[in-house]
C-alpha positions in Angstrom: 15.7 -42.9 -33.2 17.8 -43.3 -30.1 21.0 -43.8 -32.1 20.7 -40.2 -33.2 20.0 -38.6 -29.8 21.8 -35.3 -29.1 24.7 -35.2 -26.7 26.0 -32.0 -25.1 29.7 -31.4 -25.5 31.8 -28.6 -24.0 34.5 -27.7 -26.6 37.0 -25.1 -25.6 34.5 -23.2 -23.4 31.7 -23.4 -26.0 28.9 -25.9 -25.5 27.3 -27.6 -28.6 24.8 -30.3 -29.0 25.8 -33.0 -31.5 24.9 -36.4 -32.9 27.8 -38.8 -32.3 27.2 -41.2 -35.2 27.3 -38.1 -37.6 30.7 -37.2 -36.2 31.9 -40.7 -36.9 30.9 -40.2 -40.6 32.9 -37.0 -41.0 29.9 -34.7 -40.7 30.8 -31.5 -38.8 27.7 -30.2 -37.1 26.2 -28.8 -33.9 23.6 -26.6 -32.2 25.2 -23.9 -30.1 24.3 -22.7 -26.6 24.5 -19.0 -25.6 27.4 -19.4 -23.1 31.1 -18.9 -23.8 31.0 -15.7 -25.9 32.1 -12.1 -25.5 28.8 -10.2 -26.4 27.5 -7.8 -23.7 24.1 -6.8 -22.6 21.5 -7.5 -23.9 23.0 -10.3 -25.8 25.0 -11.9 -23.0 27.4 -14.5 -24.4 27.8 -16.3 -27.7 25.6 -14.2 -29.9 26.3 -15.3 -33.5 23.9 -13.0 -35.3 25.4 -10.0 -37.2 21.9 -8.5 -37.8 20.7 -7.9 -34.3 22.5 -4.8 -33.3 25.5 -6.4 -31.5 29.0 -5.1 -31.9 30.2 -6.9 -35.1 33.7 -7.4 -33.6 32.0 -9.4 -30.8 30.0 -11.5 -33.2 33.0 -12.3 -35.3 34.9 -13.4 -32.2 32.0 -15.5 -31.1 31.9 -17.1 -34.6 35.7 -17.7 -34.4 35.2 -19.5 -31.1 32.4 -21.7 -32.4 34.4 -22.6 -35.5 37.4 -23.4 -33.3 35.3 -25.6 -31.2 34.0 -27.5 -34.2 37.3 -27.6 -36.0 36.4 -25.6 -39.1 37.6 -22.4 -40.7 35.4 -19.3 -40.2 35.7 -18.5 -43.9 34.1 -21.9 -44.7 30.7 -20.7 -43.3 27.8 -20.1 -45.7 24.6 -18.4 -44.5 21.3 -17.7 -46.0 19.4 -14.4 -45.6 16.6 -16.1 -43.7 13.5 -14.2 -44.7 11.0 -16.7 -43.3 10.2 -18.1 -46.7 10.6 -21.6 -48.1 13.3 -21.2 -50.8 16.3 -23.6 -50.9 19.8 -22.9 -52.2 22.3 -25.5 -53.4 25.6 -24.5 -51.9 29.0 -25.2 -53.5 32.6 -24.4 -52.6 32.2 -21.2 -54.6 29.8 -19.9 -51.9 32.2 -20.3 -49.0 32.3 -17.1 -46.9 28.9 -15.8 -48.0 27.4 -14.3 -44.8 30.5 -15.3 -42.8 31.6 -11.7 -42.0 28.7 -9.5 -43.1 25.0 -10.2 -43.0 24.6 -8.4 -46.3 26.7 -11.1 -48.0 24.4 -13.9 -47.1 22.7 -15.9 -49.9 19.6 -13.7 -50.6 16.1 -14.9 -50.1 16.7 -18.4 -48.8 15.9 -20.2 -45.5 17.3 -23.6 -46.4 20.8 -24.6 -47.6 21.9 -28.0 -49.0 25.3 -29.2 -50.2 27.0 -32.4 -51.3 30.5 -30.8 -51.4 33.1 -31.1 -48.8 34.3 -27.7 -47.4 31.3 -25.4 -47.1 29.8 -25.3 -43.6 26.1 -24.4 -43.7 25.2 -21.8 -41.0 21.7 -20.9 -39.7 20.8 -18.5 -36.9 18.0 -19.1 -34.4 16.2 -17.7 -31.4 13.0 -19.8 -31.1 12.5 -21.0 -34.8 13.3 -24.6 -35.5 16.8 -25.5 -36.6 16.6 -28.6 -38.7 19.6 -30.6 -39.9 19.4 -33.1 -42.7 21.8 -35.9 -43.6 21.8 -38.1 -46.6 24.4 -40.7 -45.7 24.4 -42.4 -49.1 25.3 -39.5 -51.5 26.5 -38.1 -49.0 24.9 -34.7 -48.7 23.6 -32.5 -45.9 21.0 -29.7 -45.4 20.1 -27.0 -43.0 16.6 -25.5 -42.6 15.4 -22.4 -40.7 11.7 -23.2 -39.9 9.6 -20.5 -38.3 5.9 -20.7 -38.5 5.8 -19.0 -41.9 8.4 -21.3 -43.4 6.8 -24.3 -41.8 3.4 -23.3 -43.2 5.0 -23.2 -46.7 6.4 -26.7 -46.2 10.1 -25.7 -46.1 11.3 -29.0 -44.5 9.7 -31.0 -47.3 11.0 -28.6 -49.9 14.5 -29.1 -48.6 14.3 -32.9 -48.9 12.8 -32.6 -52.3 15.6 -30.2 -53.4 18.2 -32.7 -52.2 16.4 -35.4 -54.2 16.4 -33.2 -57.4 20.0 -31.9 -57.0 21.8 -34.9 -55.6 19.6 -38.0 -56.2 18.9 -38.2 -52.5 16.5 -41.0 -51.5 14.2 -39.5 -48.8 13.8 -42.9 -47.1 17.5 -42.9 -46.4 17.6 -39.4 -45.0 18.1 -38.6 -41.3 16.8 -35.4 -39.6 17.3 -33.7 -36.3 15.2 -30.9 -35.0 17.3 -28.9 -32.6 16.4 -26.6 -29.6 13.5 -24.3 -30.4 10.3 -22.9 -28.9 8.1 -25.8 -27.8 4.3 -26.3 -27.9 4.4 -25.5 -24.2 5.2 -21.9 -24.9 4.5 -21.0 -28.5 1.2 -19.1 -28.1 -0.1 -17.8 -31.5 -3.1 -15.8 -32.6 -6.1 -17.0 -34.6 -4.5 -15.5 -37.8 -1.6 -17.9 -37.5 -3.7 -20.9 -36.4 -5.9 -20.4 -39.5 -2.8 -20.9 -41.8 -2.7 -24.5 -40.6 -6.4 -25.1 -40.8 -6.1 -27.3 -43.9 -3.6 -29.7 -42.4 -4.8 -33.3 -41.9 -3.4 -33.2 -38.4 -3.4 -29.7 -37.1 -0.3 -28.7 -35.1 -2.3 -26.1 -33.3 -3.5 -27.0 -29.7 -6.1 -25.1 -27.7 -5.5 -24.9 -24.0 -7.4 -22.8 -21.5 -8.7 -20.5 -24.2 -5.3 -20.0 -25.8 -3.8 -21.4 -29.0 -0.4 -23.0 -29.1 1.6 -24.1 -32.2 3.6 -27.3 -32.2 6.4 -26.6 -34.7 8.1 -29.8 -33.8 5.1 -31.9 -34.8 4.5 -29.8 -37.9 8.0 -30.3 -39.2 8.0 -34.0 -38.4 4.8 -34.3 -40.4 6.4 -32.4 -43.4 9.5 -34.7 -43.3 7.4 -37.8 -43.1 5.2 -36.6 -46.0 8.4 -36.0 -48.0 9.3 -39.7 -47.5 11.7 -39.5 -44.5 10.9 -42.5 -42.2 9.6 -41.5 -38.7 12.3 -43.6 -37.2 14.9 -41.4 -38.8 13.6 -38.2 -37.3 14.8 -37.0 -33.9 13.3 -34.1 -32.0 15.5 -32.6 -29.3 12.4 -31.4 -27.5 14.3 -28.6 -25.7 12.2 -25.4 -25.5 14.3 -22.3 -25.9 11.8 -20.1 -24.0 11.7 -22.5 -21.1 15.5 -22.6 -21.1 16.4 -19.0 -22.0 19.3 -19.1 -19.6 20.9 -21.7 -22.0 19.5 -20.7 -25.4 18.5 -17.4 -27.0 14.8 -16.9 -27.1 13.1 -14.1 -29.0 9.9 -14.6 -27.0 11.5 -14.7 -23.6 13.6 -11.6 -24.3 10.7 -9.6 -25.7 12.1 -9.4 -29.2 15.6 -8.1 -28.6 18.1 -10.9 -28.2 21.0 -12.7 -29.8 21.1 -15.8 -32.1 22.3 -19.3 -31.6 23.7 -21.3 -34.5 23.0 -24.6 -36.2 25.8 -25.7 -38.5 26.5 -28.7 -40.7 29.0 -29.6 -43.4 30.9 -32.4 -44.9 34.5 -32.3 -43.8 37.2 -31.8 -46.5 40.4 -29.9 -47.2 38.6 -26.5 -46.8 37.2 -27.6 -43.5 40.6 -28.1 -41.9 40.9 -28.9 -38.2 41.2 -26.0 -35.8 44.7 -26.8 -34.7 45.9 -25.8 -38.2 44.7 -22.2 -37.9 44.8 -21.4 -34.2 
């Protein structure tokens, strides 16, 4: 899927990875890097997570900078609670602002968000888990998935596609998906208790190397998407390991568990997603 490969763009001091054809269709989106923010040690930069112990004022300024770079209003953001489950929420304009300024306001109990409305900008927070963006160009509609090993094991990627089909009439064969920067099979060592959770898969995403077990979340989520009907040619994996590149991305594993969060965002542009120059 070369037409969907990610390109790095520096926007007002903030670096994001984007898919150019999606921009041409009026889809605001991106995967953030950790540079260009105001957070201090141990977060160092553009921490976008309100739940990790950072100064909330720093996080809100970082979110303002990211929104400015993407040309959206901060109050358009909508976040889920991200409980490492597999529940999906249908987002409407009425949800705008949920989780934008306080973590406690996020949509409870969900790790995937979908919408067909212009205005809401879906927000997910990541530090090794897989950020997955979905686009249905026909409806149009978009989705965002937070896929750690627990959500992946529960089939969250497929459940998001199925939810789009139920709610919007999305045809999975028309969907496009991008798996953003996340921990790779090179670094994601797991214990036997995690490996056993994938034992029943037709193609196990667990690899054994030198007596250790490694989980390939990229392969697992590609499998889920294909099983849900998304063509393999429409799925692009960034293949950028956050632990290998912890200077550029936040990595829970690399930091020993105390670190900031990157963002993945996606939304359909509309009046509520006005361009940044209108609110600077």
